[in-house]
C-alpha positions in Angstrom: 0.0 0.0 0.0 1.0 3.6 -0.6 2.3 5.3 2.5 0.8 8.8 2.7 3.0 11.8 3.3 1.7 14.9 5.1 2.4 18.4 3.9 5.0 18.9 6.6 6.9 15.7 5.5 5.8 13.4 8.3 4.9 9.9 7.2 2.1 7.5 8.3 -1.6 7.0 8.1 -2.2 9.1 11.2 -1.0 12.3 9.6 -3.8 12.7 7.1 -6.9 14.0 8.7 -10.2 14.1 6.8 -12.7 16.5 8.4 -16.0 14.7 8.6 -18.9 16.9 9.2 -22.3 15.6 10.3 -25.2 16.8 8.2 -28.2 17.8 10.2 -31.3 19.1 8.7 -32.7 21.8 10.8 -35.8 22.2 8.6 -37.1 18.7 7.8 -40.0 20.1 5.8 -37.6 21.8 3.4 -35.5 18.6 3.3 -38.5 16.5 2.4 -39.5 18.8 -0.4 -36.1 18.8 -1.9 -35.4 15.1 -1.7 -38.9 13.6 -1.9 -38.8 12.1 1.6 -42.1 11.7 3.4 -41.7 13.3 6.8 -45.3 14.3 7.5 -46.2 13.3 11.0 -49.0 13.8 13.5 -48.7 16.1 16.5 -47.2 13.3 18.7 -44.5 12.3 16.1 -46.3 9.2 14.9 -47.2 8.6 11.2 -50.8 9.1 10.6 -53.2 6.2 10.0 -53.9 7.4 6.5 -50.2 7.4 5.7 -49.8 3.9 7.0 -52.7 2.7 4.9 -51.3 4.4 1.8 -47.9 2.7 2.5 -49.7 -0.6 2.8 -51.5 -0.1 -0.5 -48.3 1.0 -2.3 -46.5 -2.1 -0.9 -49.3 -4.3 -2.2 -49.2 -2.8 -5.6 -45.4 -3.3 -5.8 -45.7 -6.9 -4.7 -48.4 -7.5 -7.4 -46.2 -6.0 -10.1 -43.3 -8.1 -9.0 -45.4 -11.2 -9.2 -46.7 -10.2 -12.7 -43.1 -9.5 -13.9 -41.9 -12.8 -12.5 -44.6 -14.8 -14.2 -44.2 -12.9 -17.5 -40.5 -13.3 -17.8 -38.7 -16.5 -18.7 -35.6 -17.9 -17.2 -32.8 -17.8 -19.7 -32.2 -21.5 -19.1 -35.7 -22.2 -20.6 -35.0 -20.4 -23.9 -33.8 -22.6 -26.8 -30.5 -21.6 -28.4 -32.2 -21.1 -31.8 -34.5 -18.5 -30.3 -31.6 -16.7 -28.6 -29.6 -16.6 -31.8 -32.5 -15.4 -34.0 -33.6 -12.8 -31.5 -30.1 -11.4 -31.2 -29.8 -11.4 -35.0 -33.2 -9.6 -35.4 -32.1 -6.9 -32.8 -28.8 -6.4 -34.7 -30.6 -6.2 -38.0 -33.1 -3.7 -36.7 -30.4 -1.5 -35.2 -28.4 -1.7 -38.4 -31.4 -0.7 -40.5 -32.0 2.4 -38.3 -28.3 3.4 -38.5 -28.3 2.9 -42.3 -31.2 5.3 -42.6 -34.1 3.0 -43.2 -36.0 4.4 -40.2 -38.6 7.2 -39.8 -36.1 10.1 -39.5 -33.0 9.2 -41.6 -31.6 12.7 -41.3 -31.0 12.4 -37.6 -30.6 8.7 -37.2 -28.2 7.8 -39.9 -24.7 6.8 -38.6 -22.7 4.7 -41.1 -19.8 4.1 -38.7 -22.2 2.5 -36.2 -24.1 0.7 -39.0 -20.8 -0.8 -40.2 -20.1 -2.3 -36.8 -23.6 -3.7 -36.5 -23.6 -5.2 -40.0 -20.2 -6.9 -39.3 -21.5 -8.3 -36.0 -24.7 -9.5 -37.7 -22.8 -11.1 -40.6 -20.5 -12.9 -38.2 -23.5 -14.2 -36.1 -25.4 -15.4 -39.1 -22.4 -17.1 -40.6 -21.4 -18.8 -37.4 -24.9 -19.6 -36.3 -26.3 -20.8 -39.6 -25.3 -24.5 -39.1 -26.9 -24.4 -35.6 -30.2 -23.0 -36.6 -32.5 -24.4 -39.4 -32.2 -23.2 -43.0 -35.7 -21.7 -42.6 -34.4 -19.2 -40.0 -31.0 -18.7 -41.6 -32.5 -17.9 -45.0 -34.6 -15.0 -43.8 -31.8 -13.6 -41.7 -29.4 -13.7 -44.7 -32.0 -11.9 -46.8 -32.3 -9.2 -44.2 -28.5 -8.9 -43.9 -28.2 -8.5 -47.7 -30.8 -5.8 -47.7 -29.0 -3.8 -45.0 -25.7 -4.3 -46.8 -27.1 -2.9 -50.0 -28.7 0.0 -48.2 -25.3 0.7 -46.6 -23.7 0.8 -50.0 -26.4 3.2 -51.3 -26.1 5.5 -48.3 -22.3 5.7 -48.5 -20.9 8.8 -50.0 -17.7 7.0 -50.9 -18.7 3.4 -51.6 -16.5 0.5 -50.4 -14.9 -1.6 -53.1 -16.8 -4.8 -54.0 -16.0 -7.4 -51.3 -14.7 -4.8 -48.8 -18.1 -3.6 -47.5 -19.4 -4.3 -44.0 -20.0 -8.0 -43.4 -18.6 -9.0 -46.8 -15.7 -10.6 -45.1 -18.1 -13.3 -44.0 -20.8 -13.3 -46.7 -18.8 -12.6 -49.8 -19.4 -9.7 -52.2 -22.9 -8.2 -52.3 -24.2 -6.5 -55.4 
């Protein structure tokens, strides 16, 4: 460990003093408004019955939402590998399509550098995952990949040479 040195040249951990100041809130009503803390109390300092009831209702709603979320979500161990691969590919394909400019607002959403990265990742996933997933799944993913690659070529101001575009390392030249 590093041995601290004080300004006066003395060594040791006991020479560095950090002033620690306790924070006290003299005006709890101001503190509660600023930080969203519920400090409303009755005259005797106890929380009101209405507040306790509201807390109980809020807690019940949270527990109900937790149960609904738990029942709606699936454990990753229950999801087949084919579904994980195709879902990931569809997410990459959608993101690449947006970055290439195939979305609602191409003027603000087009980013060809990001699109290149997404298309490369998608091409690698489809190429590596094709033997593992059925031809039915791989064919539609390859069609989507080809469409995004062609859209990238059209959106590029300076087009890449044939065979050097995004993902063409894994898919071959796209015309």
